All heavy atoms as a GROMACS GRO file, in nm:
protein
  643
    1MET      N    1  11.659   6.353  11.356
    1MET     CA    2  11.698   6.484  11.405
    1MET      C    3  11.623   6.590  11.325
    1MET      O    4  11.608   6.579  11.204
    1MET     CB    5  11.848   6.504  11.385
    1MET     CG    6  11.892   6.640  11.426
    1MET     SD    7  12.055   6.686  11.369
    1MET     CE    8  12.154   6.626  11.501
    2LYS      N    9  11.575   6.690  11.394
    2LYS     CA   10  11.505   6.799  11.326
    2LYS      C   11  11.585   6.928  11.338
    2LYS      O   12  11.658   6.948  11.434
    2LYS     CB   13  11.365   6.818  11.381
    2LYS     CG   14  11.363   6.864  11.526
    2LYS     CD   15  11.222   6.880  11.576
    2LYS     CE   16  11.231   6.922  11.721
    2LYS     NZ   17  11.107   6.925  11.788
    3ARG      N   18  11.570   7.012  11.238
    3ARG     CA   19  11.635   7.143  11.237
    3ARG      C   20  11.534   7.247  11.192
    3ARG      O   21  11.450   7.220  11.107
    3ARG     CB   22  11.753   7.144  11.140
    3ARG     CG   23  11.867   7.058  11.184
    3ARG     CD   24  11.985   7.078  11.088
    3ARG     NE   25  12.090   6.985  11.122
    3ARG     CZ   26  12.195   7.017  11.194
    3ARG    NH1   27  12.210   7.138  11.239
    3ARG    NH2   28  12.287   6.927  11.221
    4VAL      N   29  11.545   7.364  11.248
    4VAL     CA   30  11.458   7.474  11.207
    4VAL      C   31  11.510   7.526  11.073
    4VAL      O   32  11.625   7.569  11.063
    4VAL     CB   33  11.456   7.587  11.312
    4VAL    CG1   34  11.377   7.706  11.262
    4VAL    CG2   35  11.402   7.536  11.444
    5LYS      N   36  11.428   7.520  10.972
    5LYS     CA   37  11.466   7.569  10.840
    5LYS      C   38  11.433   7.718  10.826
    5LYS      O   39  11.504   7.791  10.760
    5LYS     CB   40  11.392   7.491  10.731
    5LYS     CG   41  11.419   7.341  10.731
    5LYS     CD   42  11.545   7.304  10.666
    5LYS     CE   43  11.526   7.298  10.517
    5LYS     NZ   44  11.648   7.278  10.446
    6ALA      N   45  11.322   7.759  10.887
    6ALA     CA   46  11.281   7.900  10.883
    6ALA      C   47  11.182   7.923  10.997
    6ALA      O   48  11.106   7.833  11.032
    6ALA     CB   49  11.216   7.933  10.749
    7ALA      N   50  11.185   8.042  11.052
    7ALA     CA   51  11.094   8.074  11.162
    7ALA      C   52  11.067   8.224  11.169
    7ALA      O   53  11.157   8.304  11.147
    7ALA     CB   54  11.152   8.026  11.295
    8CYS      N   55  10.944   8.257  11.198
    8CYS     CA   56  10.904   8.395  11.223
    8CYS      C   57  10.799   8.393  11.333
    8CYS      O   58  10.740   8.289  11.361
    8CYS     CB   59  10.842   8.459  11.098
    8CYS     SG   60  10.964   8.528  10.986
    9ILE      N   61  10.776   8.508  11.391
    9ILE     CA   62  10.672   8.521  11.492
    9ILE      C   63  10.583   8.638  11.449
    9ILE      O   64  10.631   8.738  11.398
    9ILE     CB   65  10.734   8.546  11.632
    9ILE    CG1   66  10.628   8.545  11.739
    9ILE    CG2   67  10.816   8.670  11.637
    9ILE    CD1   68  10.683   8.540  11.880
   10THR      N   69  10.454   8.619  11.465
   10THR     CA   70  10.359   8.726  11.437
   10THR      C   71  10.309   8.781  11.570
   10THR      O   72  10.268   8.705  11.657
   10THR     CB   73  10.241   8.675  11.352
   10THR    OG1   74  10.291   8.622  11.230
   10THR    CG2   75  10.143   8.786  11.321
   11GLN      N   76  10.314   8.913  11.583
   11GLN     CA   77  10.271   8.978  11.706
   11GLN      C   78  10.174   9.092  11.674
   11GLN      O   79  10.187   9.156  11.570
   11GLN     CB   80  10.389   9.037  11.782
   11GLN     CG   81  10.486   8.937  11.834
   11GLN     CD   82  10.603   9.003  11.907
   11GLN    OE1   83  10.651   9.108  11.865
   11GLN    NE2   84  10.648   8.942  12.014
   12THR      N   85  10.082   9.114  11.765
   12THR     CA   86   9.998   9.233  11.760
   12THR      C   87  10.034   9.315  11.883
   12THR      O   88  10.016   9.269  11.996
   12THR     CB   89   9.848   9.196  11.761
   12THR    OG1   90   9.822   9.110  11.650
   12THR    CG2   91   9.762   9.321  11.751
   13LEU      N   92  10.089   9.433  11.859
   13LEU     CA   93  10.136   9.519  11.967
   13LEU      C   94  10.043   9.639  11.980
   13LEU      O   95  10.007   9.702  11.880
   13LEU     CB   96  10.278   9.568  11.938
   13LEU     CG   97  10.381   9.458  11.909
   13LEU    CD1   98  10.509   9.519  11.857
   13LEU    CD2   99  10.407   9.379  12.034
   14HIS      N  100  10.005   9.671  12.104
   14HIS     CA  101   9.919   9.787  12.129
   14HIS      C  102   9.998   9.888  12.211
   14HIS      O  103  10.028   9.865  12.327
   14HIS     CB  104   9.794   9.743  12.205
   14HIS     CG  105   9.689   9.849  12.213
   14HIS    ND1  106   9.571   9.828  12.277
   14HIS    CD2  107   9.684   9.976  12.166
   14HIS    CE1  108   9.497   9.938  12.269
   14HIS    NE2  109   9.565  10.029  12.203
   15PHE      N  110  10.035   9.997  12.147
   15PHE     CA  111  10.107  10.105  12.214
   15PHE      C  112  10.000  10.199  12.272
   15PHE      O  113   9.937  10.274  12.199
   15PHE     CB  114  10.198  10.178  12.116
   15PHE     CG  115  10.309  10.092  12.062
   15PHE    CD1  116  10.290  10.013  11.949
   15PHE    CD2  117  10.432  10.090  12.124
   15PHE    CE1  118  10.392   9.934  11.900
   15PHE    CE2  119  10.535  10.011  12.075
   15PHE     CZ  120  10.515   9.932  11.962
   16GLN      N  121   9.981  10.193  12.402
   16GLN     CA  122   9.874  10.265  12.468
   16GLN      C  123   9.920  10.398  12.526
   16GLN      O  124  10.037  10.414  12.561
   16GLN     CB  125   9.815  10.180  12.580
   16GLN     CG  126   9.754  10.051  12.529
   16GLN     CD  127   9.700   9.965  12.641
   16GLN    OE1  128   9.761   9.956  12.747
   16GLN    NE2  129   9.587   9.901  12.617
   17LEU      N  130   9.825  10.490  12.537
   17LEU     CA  131   9.854  10.620  12.596
   17LEU      C  132   9.873  10.606  12.746
   17LEU      O  133   9.807  10.526  12.810
   17LEU     CB  134   9.738  10.717  12.571
   17LEU     CG  135   9.739  10.793  12.438
   17LEU    CD1  136   9.719  10.701  12.322
   17LEU    CD2  137   9.637  10.903  12.441
   18LYS      N  138   9.964  10.685  12.797
   18LYS     CA  139   9.985  10.691  12.941
   18LYS      C  140   9.865  10.763  13.001
   18LYS      O  141   9.832  10.875  12.964
   18LYS     CB  142  10.115  10.766  12.971
   18LYS     CG  143  10.158  10.758  13.112
   18LYS     CD  144  10.297  10.816  13.129
   18LYS     CE  145  10.338  10.800  13.274
   18LYS     NZ  146  10.474  10.840  13.295
   19GLU      N  147   9.799  10.696  13.094
   19GLU     CA  148   9.672  10.746  13.146
   19GLU      C  149   9.683  10.873  13.230
   19GLU      O  150   9.592  10.955  13.230
   19GLU     CB  151   9.602  10.637  13.227
   19GLU     CG  152   9.558  10.521  13.142
   19GLU     CD  153   9.490  10.412  13.222
   19GLU    OE1  154   9.450  10.438  13.337
   19GLU    OE2  155   9.478  10.300  13.170
   20ASP      N  156   9.792  10.890  13.303
   20ASP     CA  157   9.803  11.004  13.394
   20ASP      C  158   9.877  11.123  13.332
   20ASP      O  159   9.916  11.214  13.403
   20ASP     CB  160   9.870  10.962  13.524
   20ASP     CG  161  10.008  10.903  13.503
   20ASP    OD1  162  10.041  10.867  13.388
   20ASP    OD2  163  10.083  10.890  13.601
   21ALA      N  164   9.891  11.122  13.199
   21ALA     CA  165   9.961  11.232  13.132
   21ALA      C  166   9.861  11.316  13.052
   21ALA      O  167   9.754  11.269  13.014
   21ALA     CB  168  10.068  11.177  13.038
   22GLU      N  169   9.898  11.441  13.029
   22GLU     CA  170   9.817  11.530  12.946
   22GLU      C  171   9.803  11.467  12.807
   22GLU      O  172   9.897  11.404  12.756
   22GLU     CB  173   9.886  11.665  12.936
   22GLU     CG  174   9.816  11.764  12.848
   22GLU     CD  175   9.899  11.889  12.825
   22GLU    OE1  176   9.972  11.929  12.916
   22GLU    OE2  177   9.889  11.943  12.714
   23ARG      N  178   9.689  11.481  12.744
   23ARG     CA  179   9.659  11.411  12.619
   23ARG      C  180   9.764  11.436  12.509
   23ARG      O  181   9.812  11.343  12.448
   23ARG     CB  182   9.520  11.449  12.569
   23ARG     CG  183   9.486  11.378  12.437
   23ARG     CD  184   9.339  11.378  12.409
   23ARG     NE  185   9.308  11.329  12.278
   23ARG     CZ  186   9.313  11.201  12.242
   23ARG    NH1  187   9.347  11.110  12.328
   23ARG    NH2  188   9.282  11.165  12.119
   24GLU      N  189   9.795  11.561  12.484
   24GLU     CA  190   9.892  11.593  12.378
   24GLU      C  191  10.028  11.529  12.407
   24GLU      O  192  10.094  11.477  12.318
   24GLU     CB  193   9.904  11.744  12.359
   24GLU     CG  194   9.781  11.808  12.303
   24GLU     CD  195   9.739  11.750  12.169
   24GLU    OE1  196   9.826  11.728  12.082
   24GLU    OE2  197   9.618  11.725  12.152
   25TYR      N  198  10.068  11.536  12.531
   25TYR     CA  199  10.196  11.475  12.572
   25TYR      C  200  10.190  11.323  12.556
   25TYR      O  201  10.283  11.261  12.505
   25TYR     CB  202  10.228  11.515  12.716
   25TYR     CG  203  10.356  11.454  12.769
   25TYR    CD1  204  10.480  11.490  12.715
   25TYR    CD2  205  10.353  11.361  12.872
   25TYR    CE1  206  10.597  11.434  12.763
   25TYR    CE2  207  10.470  11.306  12.921
   25TYR     CZ  208  10.591  11.342  12.866
   25TYR     OH  209  10.707  11.286  12.914
   26ALA      N  210  10.079  11.263  12.596
   26ALA     CA  211  10.061  11.118  12.586
   26ALA      C  212  10.064  11.073  12.440
   26ALA      O  213  10.123  10.970  12.406
   26ALA     CB  214   9.932  11.074  12.653
   27LEU      N  215  10.001  11.151  12.352
   27LEU     CA  216  10.003  11.119  12.209
   27LEU      C  217  10.146  11.122  12.154
   27LEU      O  218  10.186  11.035  12.078
   27LEU     CB  219   9.915  11.216  12.131
   27LEU     CG  220   9.765  11.203  12.153
   27LEU    CD1  221   9.691  11.319  12.086
   27LEU    CD2  222   9.714  11.070  12.099
   28ARG      N  223  10.220  11.224  12.194
   28ARG     CA  224  10.359  11.236  12.150
   28ARG      C  225  10.444  11.119  12.201
   28ARG      O  226  10.526  11.064  12.128
   28ARG     CB  227  10.417  11.371  12.195
   28ARG     CG  228  10.548  11.402  12.126
   28ARG     CD  229  10.594  11.546  12.146
   28ARG     NE  230  10.616  11.576  12.287
   28ARG     CZ  231  10.550  11.668  12.357
   28ARG    NH1  232  10.455  11.739  12.300
   28ARG    NH2  233  10.578  11.689  12.483
   29LEU      N  234  10.419  11.079  12.327
   29LEU     CA  235  10.492  10.965  12.383
   29LEU      C  236  10.466  10.835  12.306
   29LEU      O  237  10.558  10.757  12.282
   29LEU     CB  238  10.455  10.945  12.530
   29LEU     CG  239  10.512  11.043  12.630
   29LEU    CD1  240  10.459  11.011  12.770
   29LEU    CD2  241  10.663  11.040  12.630
   30VAL      N  242  10.341  10.814  12.267
   30VAL     CA  243  10.307  10.693  12.191
   30VAL      C  244  10.380  10.694  12.057
   30VAL      O  245  10.439  10.593  12.017
   30VAL     CB  246  10.155  10.681  12.171
   30VAL    CG1  247  10.120  10.579  12.063
   30VAL    CG2  248  10.087  10.644  12.301
   31GLN      N  249  10.378  10.806  11.988
   31GLN     CA  250  10.445  10.814  11.858
   31GLN      C  251  10.596  10.791  11.872
   31GLN      O  252  10.657  10.723  11.791
   31GLN     CB  253  10.417  10.950  11.791
   31GLN     CG  254  10.272  10.969  11.752
   31GLN     CD  255  10.222  10.862  11.657
   31GLN    OE1  256  10.293  10.820  11.565
   31GLN    NE2  257  10.101  10.814  11.680
   32GLU      N  258  10.654  10.845  11.977
   32GLU     CA  259  10.797  10.824  12.002
   32GLU      C  260  10.826  10.678  12.034
   32GLU      O  261  10.927  10.624  11.990
   32GLU     CB  262  10.845  10.914  12.116
   32GLU     CG  263  10.853  11.060  12.080
   32GLU     CD  264  10.891  11.148  12.198
   32GLU    OE1  265  10.935  11.096  12.303
   32GLU    OE2  266  10.876  11.271  12.184
   33GLU      N  267  10.738  10.616  12.112
   33GLU     CA  268  10.758  10.475  12.147
   33GLU      C  269  10.753  10.385  12.023
   33GLU      O  270  10.834  10.294  12.008
   33GLU     CB  271  10.654  10.431  12.249
   33GLU     CG  272  10.677  10.292  12.303
   33GLU     CD  273  10.576  10.250  12.408
   33GLU    OE1  274  10.480  10.324  12.434
   33GLU    OE2  275  10.593  10.140  12.462
   34VAL      N  276  10.660  10.412  11.934
   34VAL     CA  277  10.649  10.336  11.809
   34VAL      C  278  10.776  10.355  11.726
   34VAL      O  279  10.834  10.258  11.675
   34VAL     CB  280  10.524  10.377  11.728
   34VAL    CG1  281  10.527  10.319  11.588
   34VAL    CG2  282  10.397  10.336  11.801
   35LYS      N  283  10.820  10.479  11.716
   35LYS     CA  284  10.941  10.510  11.638
   35LYS      C  285  11.064  10.440  11.698
   35LYS      O  286  11.145  10.382  11.625
   35LYS     CB  287  10.961  10.662  11.637
   35LYS     CG  288  11.067  10.710  11.545
   35LYS     CD  289  11.069  10.863  11.544
   35LYS     CE  290  11.175  10.917  11.454
   35LYS     NZ  291  11.177  11.062  11.451
   36LYS      N  292  11.076  10.442  11.831
   36LYS     CA  293  11.189  10.376  11.898
   36LYS      C  294  11.184  10.225  11.879
   36LYS      O  295  11.287  10.160  11.862
   36LYS     CB  296  11.190  10.409  12.048
   36LYS     CG  297  11.237  10.547  12.080
   36LYS     CD  298  11.235  10.570  12.231
   36LYS     CE  299  11.271  10.712  12.264
   36LYS     NZ  300  11.263  10.739  12.410
   37TYR      N  301  11.064  10.168  11.882
   37TYR     CA  302  11.049  10.023  11.863
   37TYR      C  303  11.100   9.983  11.725
   37TYR      O  304  11.179   9.889  11.711
   37TYR     CB  305  10.902   9.982  11.879
   37TYR     CG  306  10.880   9.836  11.853
   37TYR    CD1  307  10.917   9.740  11.946
   37TYR    CD2  308  10.823   9.793  11.734
   37TYR    CE1  309  10.899   9.605  11.921
   37TYR    CE2  310  10.805   9.659  11.708
   37TYR     CZ  311  10.842   9.565  11.802
   37TYR     OH  312  10.826   9.432  11.776
   38LYS      N  313  11.058  10.056  11.622
   38LYS     CA  314  11.102  10.026  11.485
   38LYS      C  315  11.253  10.048  11.470
   38LYS      O  316  11.322   9.966  11.408
   38LYS     CB  317  11.028  10.113  11.385
   38LYS     CG  318  10.881  10.080  11.374
   38LYS     CD  319  10.812  10.178  11.279
   38LYS     CE  320  10.664  10.158  11.272
   38LYS     NZ  321  10.600  10.258  11.184
   39ALA      N  322  11.304  10.155  11.529
   39ALA     CA  323  11.448  10.183  11.522
   39ALA      C  324  11.527  10.072  11.593
   39ALA      O  325  11.634  10.033  11.546
   39ALA     CB  326  11.479  10.318  11.584
   40GLY      N  327  11.475  10.021  11.702
   40GLY     CA  328  11.540   9.913  11.775
   40GLY      C  329  11.549   9.786  11.691
   40GLY      O  330  11.651   9.717  11.692
   41LEU      N  331  11.442   9.755  11.619
   41LEU     CA  332  11.444   9.639  11.530
   41LEU      C  333  11.552   9.656  11.423
   41LEU      O  334  11.628   9.564  11.394
   41LEU     CB  335  11.307   9.619  11.464
   41LEU     CG  336  11.193   9.575  11.553
   41LEU    CD1  337  11.061   9.579  11.476
   41LEU    CD2  338  11.217   9.435  11.608
   42ASP      N  339  11.557   9.776  11.365
   42ASP     CA  340  11.657   9.804  11.262
   42ASP      C  341  11.799   9.797  11.319
   42ASP      O  342  11.888   9.739  11.258
   42ASP     CB  343  11.634   9.942  11.199
   42ASP     CG  344  11.507   9.946  11.115
   42ASP    OD1  345  11.462   9.841  11.065
   42ASP    OD2  346  11.450  10.057  11.100
   43ARG      N  347  11.818   9.856  11.436
   43ARG     CA  348  11.950   9.859  11.499
   43ARG      C  349  11.999   9.718  11.530
   43ARG      O  350  12.117   9.686  11.515
   43ARG     CB  351  11.944   9.945  11.625
   43ARG     CG  352  12.079   9.968  11.691
   43ARG     CD  353  12.071  10.059  11.814
   43ARG     NE  354  11.978  10.012  11.914
   43ARG     CZ  355  11.858  10.066  11.940
   43ARG    NH1  356  11.816  10.171  11.872
   43ARG    NH2  357  11.780  10.018  12.034
   44GLN      N  358  11.909   9.630  11.574
   44GLN     CA  359  11.946   9.494  11.609
   44GLN      C  360  11.957   9.403  11.486
   44GLN      O  361  12.000   9.289  11.498
   44GLN     CB  362  11.843   9.435  11.705
   44GLN     CG  363  11.840   9.503  11.839
   44GLN     CD  364  11.722   9.460  11.923
   44GLN    OE1  365  11.640   9.379  11.882
   44GLN    NE2  366  11.711   9.515  12.043
   45GLY      N  367  11.918   9.456  11.370
   45GLY     CA  368  11.926   9.376  11.248
   45GLY      C  369  11.816   9.270  11.238
   45GLY      O  370  11.828   9.174  11.164
   46THR      N  371  11.708   9.290  11.313
   46THR     CA  372  11.595   9.198  11.308
   46THR      C  373  11.518   9.219  11.178
   46THR      O  374  11.481   9.331  11.146
   46THR     CB  375  11.500   9.220  11.428
   46THR    OG1  376  11.574   9.204  11.548
   46THR    CG2  377  11.384   9.124  11.425
   47LYS      N  378  11.496   9.112  11.105
   47LYS     CA  379  11.417   9.122  10.983
   47LYS      C  380  11.270   9.123  11.024
   47LYS      O  381  11.227   9.045  11.108
   47LYS     CB  382  11.447   9.004  10.891
   47LYS     CG  383  11.591   9.003  10.844
   47LYS     CD  384  11.620   8.881  10.762
   47LYS     CE  385  11.769   8.880  10.726
   47LYS     NZ  386  11.808   8.756  10.662
   48TYR      N  387  11.192   9.213  10.962
   48TYR     CA  388  11.052   9.223  10.997
   48TYR      C  389  10.971   9.281  10.882
   48TYR      O  390  11.025   9.338  10.788
   48TYR     CB  391  11.033   9.311  11.122
   48TYR     CG  392  11.066   9.457  11.103
   48TYR    CD1  393  10.968   9.548  11.070
   48TYR    CD2  394  11.197   9.503  11.117
   48TYR    CE1  395  10.998   9.683  11.053
   48TYR    CE2  396  11.228   9.636  11.101
   48TYR     CZ  397  11.129   9.726  11.069
   48TYR     OH  398  11.160   9.858  11.052
   49LYS      N  399  10.840   9.262  10.894
   49LYS     CA  400  10.746   9.318  10.798
   49LYS      C  401  10.624   9.364  10.877
   49LYS      O  402  10.564   9.285  10.950
   49LYS     CB  403  10.706   9.212  10.696
   49LYS     CG  404  10.610   9.260  10.590
   49LYS     CD  405  10.582   9.149  10.490
   49LYS     CE  406  10.497   9.197  10.377
   49LYS     NZ  407  10.473   9.088  10.281
   50ILE      N  408  10.589   9.490  10.863
   50ILE     CA  409  10.470   9.542  10.931
   50ILE      C  410  10.350   9.508  10.843
   50ILE      O  411  10.340   9.552  10.729
   50ILE     CB  412  10.482   9.692  10.957
   50ILE    CG1  413  10.596   9.716  11.056
   50ILE    CG2  414  10.350   9.749  11.008
   50ILE    CD1  415  10.623   9.858  11.091
   51LEU      N  416  10.260   9.426  10.898
   51LEU     CA  417  10.142   9.383  10.826
   51LEU      C  418  10.033   9.490  10.829
   51LEU      O  419   9.960   9.509  10.732
   51LEU     CB  420  10.090   9.251  10.884
   51LEU     CG  421  10.192   9.137  10.887
   51LEU    CD1  422  10.135   9.016  10.958
   51LEU    CD2  423  10.237   9.101  10.746
   52SER      N  424  10.021   9.559  10.942
   52SER     CA  425   9.927   9.671  10.952
   52SER      C  426   9.969   9.761  11.068
   52SER      O  427  10.030   9.716  11.164
   52SER     CB  428   9.783   9.622  10.972
   52SER     OG  429   9.767   9.562  11.099
   53GLU      N  430   9.935   9.887  11.054
   53GLU     CA  431   9.960   9.985  11.160
   53GLU      C  432   9.841  10.079  11.162
   53GLU      O  433   9.815  10.147  11.062
   53GLU     CB  434  10.089  10.062  11.133
   53GLU     CG  435  10.123  10.162  11.240
   53GLU     CD  436  10.260  10.225  11.221
   53GLU    OE1  437  10.344  10.168  11.152
   53GLU    OE2  438  10.282  10.332  11.280
   54GLU      N  439   9.768  10.079  11.272
   54GLU     CA  440   9.646  10.159  11.281
   54GLU      C  441   9.648  10.247  11.405
   54GLU      O  442   9.678  10.200  11.514
   54GLU     CB  443   9.523  10.068  11.291
   54GLU     CG  444   9.503   9.978  11.171
   54GLU     CD  445   9.385   9.884  11.188
   54GLU    OE1  446   9.303   9.907  11.279
   54GLU    OE2  447   9.377   9.788  11.111
   55THR      N  448   9.616  10.374  11.385
   55THR     CA  449   9.599  10.465  11.497
   55THR      C  450   9.453  10.460  11.539
   55THR      O  451   9.363  10.478  11.457
   55THR     CB  452   9.639  10.608  11.458
   55THR    OG1  453   9.776  10.606  11.414
   55THR    CG2  454   9.625  10.704  11.575
   56GLN      N  455   9.430  10.432  11.665
   56GLN     CA  456   9.296  10.420  11.719
   56GLN      C  457   9.237  10.558  11.748
   56GLN      O  458   9.309  10.658  11.749
   56GLN     CB  459   9.298  10.336  11.848
   56GLN     CG  460   9.359  10.198  11.829
   56GLN     CD  461   9.283  10.115  11.727
   56GLN    OE1  462   9.168  10.081  11.749
   56GLN    NE2  463   9.347  10.082  11.616
   57LEU      N  464   9.107  10.562  11.773
   57LEU     CA  465   9.040  10.690  11.802
   57LEU      C  466   9.098  10.760  11.924
   57LEU      O  467   9.102  10.884  11.929
   57LEU     CB  468   8.890  10.667  11.822
   57LEU     CG  469   8.813  10.621  11.698
   57LEU    CD1  470   8.668  10.593  11.734
   57LEU    CD2  471   8.824  10.724  11.587
   58ASP      N  472   9.146  10.683  12.021
   58ASP     CA  473   9.203  10.744  12.142
   58ASP      C  474   9.349  10.788  12.122
   58ASP      O  475   9.410  10.844  12.211
   58ASP     CB  476   9.193  10.649  12.261
   58ASP     CG  477   9.280  10.524  12.247
   58ASP    OD1  478   9.338  10.502  12.138
   58ASP    OD2  479   9.288  10.449  12.345
   59GLY      N  480   9.406  10.760  12.003
   59GLY     CA  481   9.544  10.798  11.975
   59GLY      C  482   9.645  10.688  11.995
   59GLY      O  483   9.762  10.702  11.959
   60SER      N  484   9.603  10.576  12.053
   60SER     CA  485   9.694  10.463  12.068
   60SER      C  486   9.719  10.401  11.931
   60SER      O  487   9.646  10.427  11.834
   60SER     CB  488   9.637  10.360  12.166
   60SER     OG  489   9.518  10.303  12.116
   61VAL      N  490   9.822  10.319  11.921
   61VAL     CA  491   9.860  10.260  11.793
   61VAL      C  492   9.867  10.108  11.808
   61VAL      O  493   9.925  10.057  11.904
   61VAL     CB  494   9.998  10.314  11.746
   61VAL    CG1  495  10.041  10.248  11.616
   61VAL    CG2  496   9.993  10.465  11.729
   62ILE      N  497   9.806  10.039  11.712
   62ILE     CA  498   9.813   9.893  11.708
   62ILE      C  499   9.891   9.854  11.584
   62ILE      O  500   9.858   9.897  11.473
   62ILE     CB  501   9.672   9.829  11.706
   62ILE    CG1  502   9.599   9.860  11.836
   62ILE    CG2  503   9.682   9.678  11.685
   62ILE    CD1  504   9.458   9.807  11.844
   63ILE      N  505   9.996   9.775  11.606
   63ILE     CA  506  10.080   9.727  11.497
   63ILE      C  507  10.074   9.576  11.493
   63ILE      O  508  10.092   9.510  11.595
   63ILE     CB  509  10.227   9.772  11.515
   63ILE    CG1  510  10.237   9.923  11.506
   63ILE    CG2  511  10.317   9.705  11.412
   63ILE    CD1  512  10.377   9.977  11.529
   64GLU      N  513  10.047   9.522  11.375
   64GLU     CA  514  10.059   9.378  11.354
   64GLU      C  515  10.188   9.359  11.275
   64GLU      O  516  10.206   9.417  11.168
   64GLU     CB  517   9.940   9.323  11.277
   64GLU     CG  518   9.942   9.172  11.267
   64GLU     CD  519   9.821   9.115  11.198
   64GLU    OE1  520   9.728   9.192  11.163
   64GLU    OE2  521   9.818   8.993  11.178
   65ILE      N  522  10.278   9.280  11.331
   65ILE     CA  523  10.412   9.266  11.273
   65ILE      C  524  10.451   9.119  11.266
   65ILE      O  525  10.417   9.040  11.352
   65ILE     CB  526  10.514   9.347  11.358
   65ILE    CG1  527  10.652   9.347  11.294
   65ILE    CG2  528  10.520   9.297  11.500
   65ILE    CD1  529  10.749   9.444  11.360
   66LYS      N  530  10.520   9.086  11.158
   66LYS     CA  531  10.580   8.954  11.144
   66LYS      C  532  10.730   8.978  11.149
   66LYS      O  533  10.782   9.061  11.073
   66LYS     CB  534  10.540   8.891  11.010
   66LYS     CG  535  10.580   8.746  10.998
   66LYS     CD  536  10.543   8.690  10.862
   66LYS     CE  537  10.394   8.673  10.850
   66LYS     NZ  538  10.355   8.604  10.726
   67LYS      N  539  10.798   8.911  11.242
   67LYS     CA  540  10.941   8.939  11.255
   67LYS      C  541  11.021   8.813  11.280
   67LYS      O  542  10.968   8.709  11.318
   67LYS     CB  543  10.965   9.040  11.367
   67LYS     CG  544  10.933   8.991  11.506
   67LYS     CD  545  10.961   9.102  11.606
   67LYS     CE  546  10.948   9.048  11.747
   67LYS     NZ  547  10.986   9.146  11.847
   68GLN      N  548  11.148   8.827  11.258
   68GLN     CA  549  11.243   8.719  11.277
   68GLN      C  550  11.238   8.670  11.421
   68GLN      O  551  11.231   8.749  11.515
   68GLN     CB  552  11.383   8.770  11.243
   68GLN     CG  553  11.492   8.666  11.248
   68GLN     CD  554  11.625   8.724  11.204
   68GLN    OE1  555  11.648   8.845  11.212
   68GLN    NE2  556  11.711   8.639  11.154
   69TYR      N  557  11.241   8.539  11.436
   69TYR     CA  558  11.240   8.478  11.568
   69TYR      C  559  11.383   8.441  11.604
   69TYR      O  560  11.444   8.359  11.534
   69TYR     CB  561  11.150   8.356  11.569
   69TYR     CG  562  11.140   8.289  11.703
   69TYR    CD1  563  11.068   8.347  11.805
   69TYR    CD2  564  11.204   8.168  11.727
   69TYR    CE1  565  11.060   8.287  11.929
   69TYR    CE2  566  11.196   8.107  11.851
   69TYR     CZ  567  11.124   8.166  11.951
   69TYR     OH  568  11.115   8.107  12.073
   70ASN      N  569  11.437   8.499  11.710
   70ASN     CA  570  11.577   8.480  11.748
   70ASN      C  571  11.665   8.510  11.628
   70ASN      O  572  11.646   8.610  11.562
   70ASN     CB  573  11.602   8.339  11.803
   70ASN     CG  574  11.530   8.315  11.933
   70ASN    OD1  575  11.501   8.407  12.006
   70ASN    ND2  576  11.499   8.191  11.961
   71THR      N  577  11.758   8.421  11.598
   71THR     CA  578  11.844   8.442  11.481
   71THR      C  579  11.815   8.339  11.374
   71THR      O  580  11.896   8.321  11.282
   71THR     CB  581  11.993   8.433  11.523
   71THR    OG1  582  12.016   8.307  11.584
   71THR    CG2  583  12.030   8.545  11.618
   72SER      N  584  11.701   8.275  11.384
   72SER     CA  585  11.664   8.174  11.285
   72SER      C  586  11.647   8.238  11.148
   72SER      O  587  11.604   8.353  11.138
   72SER     CB  588  11.532   8.106  11.324
   72SER     OG  589  11.545   8.040  11.447
   73PRO      N  590  11.676   8.166  11.042
   73PRO     CA  591  11.651   8.220  10.908
   73PRO      C  592  11.501   8.240  10.887
   73PRO      O  593  11.419   8.168  10.945
   73PRO     CB  594  11.706   8.111  10.816
   73PRO     CG  595  11.718   7.989  10.898
   73PRO     CD  596  11.731   8.030  11.041
   74VAL      N  597  11.464   8.339  10.808
   74VAL     CA  598  11.322   8.371  10.789
   74VAL      C  599  11.261   8.305  10.666
   74VAL      O  600  11.141   8.311  10.647
   74VAL     CB  601  11.298   8.523  10.783
   74VAL    CG1  602  11.332   8.587  10.916
   74VAL    CG2  603  11.373   8.587  10.670
   75GLY      N  604  11.344   8.244  10.583
   75GLY     CA  605  11.291   8.179  10.464
   75GLY      C  606  11.211   8.278  10.380
   75GLY      O  607  11.251   8.392  10.362
   76ASN      N  608  11.095   8.235  10.332
   76ASN     CA  609  11.012   8.324  10.251
   76ASN      C  610  10.896   8.385  10.330
   76ASN      O  611  10.802   8.437  10.273
   76ASN     CB  612  10.960   8.250  10.128
   76ASN     CG  613  10.874   8.131  10.164
   76ASN    OD1  614  10.854   8.101  10.280
   76ASN    ND2  615  10.823   8.062  10.064
   77TYR      N  616  10.902   8.379  10.462
   77TYR     CA  617  10.794   8.434  10.546
   77TYR      C  618  10.774   8.584  10.525
   77TYR      O  619  10.665   8.635  10.542
   77TYR     CB  620  10.823   8.411  10.694
   77TYR     CG  621  10.796   8.270  10.742
   77TYR    CD1  622  10.899   8.192  10.792
   77TYR    CD2  623  10.668   8.217  10.738
   77TYR    CE1  624  10.875   8.063  10.836
   77TYR    CE2  625  10.644   8.088  10.781
   77TYR     CZ  626  10.748   8.012  10.830
   77TYR     OH  627  10.724   7.885  10.874
   78LEU      N  628  10.878   8.657  10.494
   78LEU     CA  629  10.867   8.802  10.484
   78LEU      C  630  10.855   8.853  10.341
   78LEU      O  631  10.862   8.973  10.317
   78LEU     CB  632  10.987   8.869  10.554
   78LEU     CG  633  11.001   8.836  10.702
   78LEU    CD1  634  11.123   8.905  10.760
   78LEU    CD2  635  10.878   8.871  10.780
   79ASP      N  636  10.839   8.762  10.247
   79ASP     CA  637  10.824   8.802  10.106
   79ASP      C  638  10.689   8.866  10.080
   79ASP      O  639  10.593   8.846  10.147
   79ASP     CB  640  10.840   8.682  10.014
   79ASP     CG  641  10.982   8.628  10.016
   79ASP    OD1  642  11.072   8.700  10.061
   79ASP    OD2  643  11.002   8.513   9.975
   0.00000   0.00000   0.00000
């Protein structure tokens, strides 16, 4: 029998600008979306570590994140 001792998932997320919106408004929407995503992780109690967060030349944001997978223990993955 096997049991999961620890598990995490690594994701690269690209928060893109809305194409049909005015640039300033689209930039603000991206920043709000990133902020809401992080707040959602905190609200749900998901353990995570942001490995990198980069704003691209077009204003979009790319986040590389390592986060808890389901409710599995994270072990030392986030150290």
